[in-house]
The first five atom37 places (N, CA, C, CB, O) and aatype in JSON, in Angstrom:
{
  "aatype": [12, 15, 6, 11, 14, 19, 0, 6, 12, 15, 13, 6, 6, 0, 12, 15, 0, 10, 6, 0, 19, 19, 15, 1, 10, 6, 15, 7, 3, 19, 14, 10, 6, 3, 15, 9, 11, 10, 18, 6, 1, 7, 0, 6, 10, 11, 0, 8, 4, 5, 16, 11, 10, 0, 6, 0, 6, 6, 11, 19, 0, 5, 9, 11, 10, 3, 7, 3, 7, 5, 14, 0, 7, 16, 6, 14, 9, 2, 14, 16],
  "atom_mask": [
    [1, 1, 1, 1, 1],
    [1, 1, 1, 1, 1],
    [1, 1, 1, 1, 1],
    [1, 1, 1, 1, 1],
    [1, 1, 1, 1, 1],
    [1, 1, 1, 1, 1],
    [1, 1, 1, 1, 1],
    [1, 1, 1, 1, 1],
    [1, 1, 1, 1, 1],
    [1, 1, 1, 1, 1],
    [1, 1, 1, 1, 1],
    [1, 1, 1, 1, 1],
    [1, 1, 1, 1, 1],
    [1, 1, 1, 1, 1],
    [1, 1, 1, 1, 1],
    [1, 1, 1, 1, 1],
    [1, 1, 1, 1, 1],
    [1, 1, 1, 1, 1],
    [1, 1, 1, 1, 1],
    [1, 1, 1, 1, 1],
    [1, 1, 1, 1, 1],
    [1, 1, 1, 1, 1],
    [1, 1, 1, 1, 1],
    [1, 1, 1, 1, 1],
    [1, 1, 1, 1, 1],
    [1, 1, 1, 1, 1],
    [1, 1, 1, 1, 1],
    [1, 1, 1, 0, 1],
    [1, 1, 1, 1, 1],
    [1, 1, 1, 1, 1],
    [1, 1, 1, 1, 1],
    [1, 1, 1, 1, 1],
    [1, 1, 1, 1, 1],
    [1, 1, 1, 1, 1],
    [1, 1, 1, 1, 1],
    [1, 1, 1, 1, 1],
    [1, 1, 1, 1, 1],
    [1, 1, 1, 1, 1],
    [1, 1, 1, 1, 1],
    [1, 1, 1, 1, 1],
    [1, 1, 1, 1, 1],
    [1, 1, 1, 0, 1],
    [1, 1, 1, 1, 1],
    [1, 1, 1, 1, 1],
    [1, 1, 1, 1, 1],
    [1, 1, 1, 1, 1],
    [1, 1, 1, 1, 1],
    [1, 1, 1, 1, 1],
    [1, 1, 1, 1, 1],
    [1, 1, 1, 1, 1],
    [1, 1, 1, 1, 1],
    [1, 1, 1, 1, 1],
    [1, 1, 1, 1, 1],
    [1, 1, 1, 1, 1],
    [1, 1, 1, 1, 1],
    [1, 1, 1, 1, 1],
    [1, 1, 1, 1, 1],
    [1, 1, 1, 1, 1],
    [1, 1, 1, 1, 1],
    [1, 1, 1, 1, 1],
    [1, 1, 1, 1, 1],
    [1, 1, 1, 1, 1],
    [1, 1, 1, 1, 1],
    [1, 1, 1, 1, 1],
    [1, 1, 1, 1, 1],
    [1, 1, 1, 1, 1],
    [1, 1, 1, 0, 1],
    [1, 1, 1, 1, 1],
    [1, 1, 1, 0, 1],
    [1, 1, 1, 1, 1],
    [1, 1, 1, 1, 1],
    [1, 1, 1, 1, 1],
    [1, 1, 1, 0, 1],
    [1, 1, 1, 1, 1],
    [1, 1, 1, 1, 1],
    [1, 1, 1, 1, 1],
    [1, 1, 1, 1, 1],
    [1, 1, 1, 1, 1],
    [1, 1, 1, 1, 1],
    [1, 1, 1, 1, 1]
  ],
  "atom_positions": [
    [[0.84, -1.18, 0.0], [0.0, 0.0, 0.0], [0.89, 1.25, 0.0], [-0.96, -0.01, 1.22], [1.83, 1.35, 0.79]],
    [[0.59, 2.21, -0.89], [1.4, 3.42, -0.95], [0.89, 4.44, 0.05], [1.39, 4.01, -2.37], [-0.25, 4.39, 0.5]],
    [[1.77, 5.38, 0.39], [1.41, 6.41, 1.34], [0.47, 7.41, 0.68], [2.66, 7.13, 1.88], [0.54, 7.65, -0.52]],
    [[-0.41, 7.99, 1.48], [-1.34, 8.99, 1.0], [-0.57, 10.24, 0.56], [-2.39, 9.34, 2.09], [0.35, 10.67, 1.27]],
    [[-0.92, 10.82, -0.59], [-0.24, 12.05, -1.02], [-0.42, 13.15, 0.03], [-0.78, 12.52, -2.39], [-1.51, 13.34, 0.57]],
    [[0.64, 13.86, 0.3], [0.62, 14.9, 1.32], [-0.44, 15.96, 1.02], [1.99, 15.56, 1.43], [-1.12, 16.42, 1.93]],
    [[-0.58, 16.33, -0.23], [-1.54, 17.37, -0.62], [-2.98, 16.99, -0.27], [-1.43, 17.64, -2.12], [-3.83, 17.88, -0.15]],
    [[-3.26, 15.72, -0.12], [-4.61, 15.25, 0.2], [-4.86, 15.12, 1.71], [-4.87, 13.92, -0.47], [-5.97, 14.8, 2.13]],
    [[-3.83, 15.36, 2.51], [-3.94, 15.16, 3.95], [-4.54, 16.38, 4.65], [-2.58, 14.85, 4.54], [-4.33, 17.53, 4.25]],
    [[-5.28, 16.1, 5.71], [-5.71, 17.18, 6.59], [-4.51, 17.58, 7.44], [-6.92, 16.74, 7.49], [-3.48, 16.91, 7.43]],
    [[-4.64, 18.68, 8.16], [-3.56, 19.11, 9.04], [-3.24, 18.0, 10.04], [-3.94, 20.41, 9.79], [-2.07, 17.68, 10.27]],
    [[-4.26, 17.42, 10.64], [-4.06, 16.4, 11.66], [-3.37, 15.16, 11.1], [-5.39, 16.01, 12.29], [-2.5, 14.58, 11.75]],
    [[-3.76, 14.76, 9.91], [-3.11, 13.6, 9.27], [-1.64, 13.89, 8.99], [-3.84, 13.22, 7.97], [-0.77, 13.06, 9.24]],
    [[-1.38, 15.08, 8.46], [0.0, 15.45, 8.12], [0.85, 15.55, 9.38], [0.03, 16.78, 7.35], [2.01, 15.13, 9.39]],
    [[0.3, 16.11, 10.44], [1.05, 16.25, 11.68], [1.37, 14.88, 12.26], [0.26, 17.09, 12.7], [2.48, 14.65, 12.73]],
    [[0.42, 13.98, 12.23], [0.64, 12.62, 12.73], [1.7, 11.91, 11.9], [-0.67, 11.82, 12.71], [2.57, 11.22, 12.44]],
    [[1.63, 12.07, 10.58], [2.63, 11.45, 9.7], [4.0, 12.06, 9.95], [2.23, 11.62, 8.22], [5.0, 11.34, 9.94]],
    [[4.06, 13.36, 10.18], [5.34, 14.02, 10.46], [5.93, 13.51, 11.77], [5.16, 15.56, 10.53], [7.13, 13.26, 11.86]],
    [[5.1, 13.34, 12.78], [5.57, 12.79, 14.06], [6.13, 11.38, 13.87], [4.42, 12.77, 15.09], [7.13, 11.02, 14.49]],
    [[5.48, 10.58, 13.02], [5.95, 9.22, 12.75], [7.32, 9.26, 12.03], [4.91, 8.44, 11.9], [8.2, 8.46, 12.34]],
    [[7.47, 10.18, 11.09], [8.73, 10.32, 10.37], [9.84, 10.69, 11.35], [8.61, 11.38, 9.25], [10.92, 10.08, 11.33]],
    [[9.59, 11.67, 12.19], [10.6, 12.12, 13.17], [10.98, 10.97, 14.09], [10.08, 13.31, 13.99], [12.16, 10.76, 14.38]],
    [[9.98, 10.24, 14.55], [10.24, 9.11, 15.45], [11.13, 8.07, 14.78], [8.92, 8.47, 15.89], [12.06, 7.55, 15.41]],
    [[10.84, 7.75, 13.52], [11.66, 6.76, 12.8], [13.08, 7.26, 12.6], [11.03, 6.44, 11.44], [14.04, 6.51, 12.76]],
    [[13.21, 8.54, 12.25], [14.55, 9.09, 12.04], [15.33, 9.13, 13.35], [14.45, 10.51, 11.44], [16.53, 8.84, 13.36]],
    [[14.67, 9.47, 14.44], [15.35, 9.54, 15.74], [15.76, 8.17, 16.26], [14.45, 10.22, 16.74], [16.67, 8.06, 17.08]],
    [[15.08, 7.12, 15.79], [15.4, 5.77, 16.27], [16.81, 5.35, 15.86], [14.38, 4.77, 15.73], [17.45, 4.55, 16.55]],
    [[17.28, 5.89, 14.73], [18.62, 5.55, 14.26], [18.71, 4.19, 13.61], [0.0, 0.0, 0.0], [19.81, 3.75, 13.25]],
    [[17.59, 3.51, 13.45], [17.58, 2.16, 12.87], [17.18, 2.15, 11.4], [16.64, 1.29, 13.65], [16.8, 1.11, 10.87]],
    [[17.26, 3.29, 10.73], [16.82, 3.4, 9.35], [18.04, 3.49, 8.44], [15.88, 4.63, 9.15], [18.92, 4.32, 8.68]],
    [[18.11, 2.65, 7.41], [19.23, 2.74, 6.47], [19.3, 4.12, 5.82], [19.09, 1.65, 5.38], [18.3, 4.83, 5.73]],
    [[20.49, 4.49, 5.37], [20.73, 5.82, 4.84], [19.75, 6.2, 3.74], [22.14, 5.91, 4.31], [19.16, 7.28, 3.8]],
    [[19.56, 5.36, 2.75], [18.65, 5.69, 1.64], [17.23, 5.92, 2.14], [18.66, 4.56, 0.59], [16.56, 6.84, 1.67]],
    [[16.77, 5.13, 3.08], [15.44, 5.3, 3.65], [15.38, 6.57, 4.48], [15.05, 4.08, 4.51], [14.36, 7.26, 4.5]],
    [[16.47, 6.9, 5.16], [16.53, 8.13, 5.94], [16.36, 9.35, 5.04], [17.86, 8.22, 6.72], [15.67, 10.3, 5.39]],
    [[17.0, 9.31, 3.88], [16.89, 10.42, 2.94], [15.45, 10.58, 2.47], [17.83, 10.22, 1.74], [14.92, 11.69, 2.42]],
    [[14.82, 9.46, 2.12], [13.42, 9.5, 1.68], [12.51, 9.99, 2.8], [12.97, 8.11, 1.2], [11.6, 10.78, 2.56]],
    [[12.77, 9.53, 4.02], [11.97, 9.97, 5.16], [12.15, 11.47, 5.4], [12.35, 9.19, 6.42], [11.18, 12.18, 5.67]],
    [[13.37, 11.94, 5.3], [13.65, 13.37, 5.49], [12.9, 14.2, 4.45], [15.17, 13.65, 5.41], [12.31, 15.23, 4.78]],
    [[12.93, 13.75, 3.2], [12.23, 14.47, 2.14], [10.72, 14.49, 2.38], [12.53, 13.83, 0.78], [10.07, 15.52, 2.19]],
    [[10.17, 13.36, 2.81], [8.73, 13.31, 3.12], [8.43, 14.2, 4.32], [8.28, 11.84, 3.41], [7.41, 14.89, 4.35]],
    [[9.31, 14.19, 5.3], [9.12, 15.04, 6.47], [9.11, 16.51, 6.09], [0.0, 0.0, 0.0], [8.3, 17.28, 6.61]],
    [[10.0, 16.9, 5.21], [10.05, 18.3, 4.76], [8.76, 18.68, 4.03], [11.27, 18.52, 3.83], [8.25, 19.78, 4.21]],
    [[8.24, 17.76, 3.22], [6.99, 18.0, 2.51], [5.82, 18.1, 3.5], [6.73, 16.89, 1.48], [4.96, 18.97, 3.37]],
    [[5.81, 17.22, 4.49], [4.75, 17.25, 5.51], [4.81, 18.54, 6.33], [4.89, 16.02, 6.44], [3.77, 19.14, 6.63]],
    [[6.01, 18.96, 6.68], [6.18, 20.21, 7.45], [5.65, 21.4, 6.67], [7.67, 20.43, 7.8], [4.94, 22.24, 7.22]],
    [[6.0, 21.48, 5.39], [5.53, 22.58, 4.55], [4.01, 22.57, 4.44], [6.16, 22.49, 3.14], [3.37, 23.62, 4.47]],
    [[3.43, 21.38, 4.32], [1.97, 21.25, 4.23], [1.31, 21.73, 5.52], [1.58, 19.79, 3.93], [0.31, 22.44, 5.48]],
    [[1.88, 21.34, 6.65], [1.34, 21.77, 7.95], [1.43, 23.29, 8.08], [2.09, 21.09, 9.11], [0.49, 23.92, 8.55]],
    [[2.54, 23.87, 7.67], [2.7, 25.32, 7.75], [1.66, 26.03, 6.87], [4.11, 25.73, 7.32], [1.11, 27.06, 7.27]],
    [[1.4, 25.49, 5.69], [0.4, 26.07, 4.79], [-0.98, 26.0, 5.41], [0.41, 25.35, 3.43], [-1.74, 26.97, 5.39]],
    [[-1.32, 24.83, 5.97], [-2.63, 24.66, 6.6], [-2.8, 25.63, 7.78], [-2.82, 23.21, 7.08], [-3.87, 26.2, 7.96]],
    [[-1.75, 25.8, 8.57], [-1.82, 26.74, 9.7], [-1.99, 28.17, 9.21], [-0.56, 26.62, 10.56], [-2.77, 28.92, 9.79]],
    [[-1.28, 28.55, 8.17], [-1.4, 29.91, 7.62], [-2.82, 30.14, 7.1], [-0.37, 30.13, 6.49], [-3.37, 31.23, 7.28]],
    [[-3.41, 29.13, 6.46], [-4.78, 29.26, 5.97], [-5.75, 29.45, 7.13], [-5.17, 28.02, 5.15], [-6.66, 30.27, 7.06]],
    [[-5.55, 28.69, 8.2], [-6.41, 28.81, 9.37], [-6.26, 30.18, 10.02], [-6.1, 27.71, 10.39], [-7.25, 30.79, 10.42]],
    [[-5.03, 30.67, 10.12], [-4.79, 31.99, 10.7], [-5.48, 33.07, 9.87], [-3.28, 32.28, 10.79], [-6.03, 34.03, 10.42]],
    [[-5.44, 32.92, 8.56], [-6.09, 33.9, 7.69], [-7.6, 33.9, 7.91], [-5.77, 33.61, 6.22], [-8.22, 34.96, 7.95]],
    [[-8.18, 32.72, 8.04], [-9.62, 32.63, 8.28], [-9.99, 33.28, 9.61], [-10.09, 31.17, 8.26], [-11.0, 33.98, 9.7]],
    [[-9.21, 33.04, 10.63], [-9.47, 33.63, 11.94], [-9.36, 35.16, 11.85], [-8.48, 33.08, 13.0], [-10.16, 35.88, 12.44]],
    [[-8.38, 35.63, 11.12], [-8.18, 37.07, 10.98], [-9.34, 37.74, 10.26], [-6.88, 37.35, 10.24], [-9.55, 38.94, 10.41]],
    [[-10.09, 36.98, 9.48], [-11.2, 37.54, 8.72], [-12.49, 37.64, 9.54], [-11.44, 36.7, 7.49], [-13.44, 38.28, 9.1]],
    [[-12.53, 37.04, 10.7], [-13.76, 37.05, 11.49], [-14.01, 38.45, 12.04], [-13.68, 36.01, 12.65], [-13.14, 39.04, 12.69]],
    [[-15.21, 38.97, 11.78], [-15.62, 40.26, 12.31], [-16.43, 40.02, 13.59], [-16.45, 41.07, 11.25], [-17.2, 39.07, 13.68]],
    [[-16.26, 40.89, 14.55], [-17.03, 40.81, 15.79], [-18.01, 41.97, 15.84], [-16.1, 40.83, 17.02], [-17.73, 43.06, 15.34]],
    [[-19.18, 41.71, 16.46], [-20.16, 42.79, 16.63], [-19.83, 43.58, 17.89], [-21.61, 42.22, 16.7], [-18.8, 43.33, 18.52]],
    [[-20.67, 44.51, 18.27], [-20.44, 45.36, 19.43], [-20.33, 44.6, 20.73], [0.0, 0.0, 0.0], [-19.73, 45.1, 21.68]],
    [[-20.89, 43.4, 20.79], [-20.82, 42.57, 22.0], [-19.66, 41.59, 21.97], [-22.13, 41.81, 22.17], [-19.5, 40.77, 22.88]],
    [[-18.84, 41.67, 20.92], [-17.71, 40.76, 20.81], [-18.05, 39.39, 20.26], [0.0, 0.0, 0.0], [-17.26, 38.46, 20.37]],
    [[-19.24, 39.26, 19.68], [-19.67, 37.99, 19.11], [-19.35, 37.96, 17.61], [-21.2, 37.78, 19.35], [-19.4, 39.0, 16.95]],
    [[-19.02, 36.78, 17.07], [-18.74, 36.68, 15.64], [-19.94, 37.17, 14.83], [-18.39, 35.22, 15.25], [-21.08, 36.8, 15.09]],
    [[-19.65, 38.01, 13.84], [-20.72, 38.59, 13.02], [-20.43, 38.43, 11.53], [-20.9, 40.06, 13.36], [-20.91, 39.23, 10.73]],
    [[-19.68, 37.43, 11.16], [-19.36, 37.22, 9.76], [-17.88, 37.37, 9.52], [0.0, 0.0, 0.0], [-17.07, 37.36, 10.45]],
    [[-17.54, 37.52, 8.26], [-16.12, 37.65, 7.9], [-15.96, 38.86, 6.99], [-15.59, 36.36, 7.21], [-16.91, 39.36, 6.4]],
    [[-14.72, 39.29, 6.89], [-14.39, 40.37, 5.97], [-13.03, 40.05, 5.36], [-14.37, 41.76, 6.7], [-12.22, 39.34, 5.97]],
    [[-12.77, 40.56, 4.17], [-11.46, 40.29, 3.55], [-10.34, 40.9, 4.36], [-11.42, 40.84, 2.12], [-10.49, 41.96, 4.96]],
    [[-9.21, 40.23, 4.37], [-8.05, 40.74, 5.09], [-7.52, 41.96, 4.37], [-6.95, 39.65, 5.21], [-7.14, 42.94, 5.01]],
    [[-7.49, 41.91, 3.04], [-6.98, 43.03, 2.25], [-8.12, 43.58, 1.4], [-5.78, 42.6, 1.36], [-8.16, 43.3, 0.2]],
    [[-9.03, 44.36, 1.97], [-10.15, 44.87, 1.15], [-9.62, 45.83, 0.08], [-11.2, 45.59, 2.05], [-8.67, 46.58, 0.3]],
    [[-10.27, 45.77, -1.08], [-9.85, 46.63, -2.19], [-10.88, 47.69, -2.46], [-9.59, 45.83, -3.44], [-10.69, 48.51, -3.36]]
  ]
}
């Protein structure tokens, strides 16, 4: 069975996969060629997690609050 493409993973899936990669690399029991592949996958997973976090931060930044501090919809971050 092949690994799920990183681009199709949710943040939680990618974070879990990244933790597994780090754990395997830290074990020291991985042959060099496999370590390189794991490192590359880890780098891809890290970038994906960073993108997902940035997207979430942008969505949070768009939330407008009403006079009582309650969510009242969203607005563009960079209105034109």
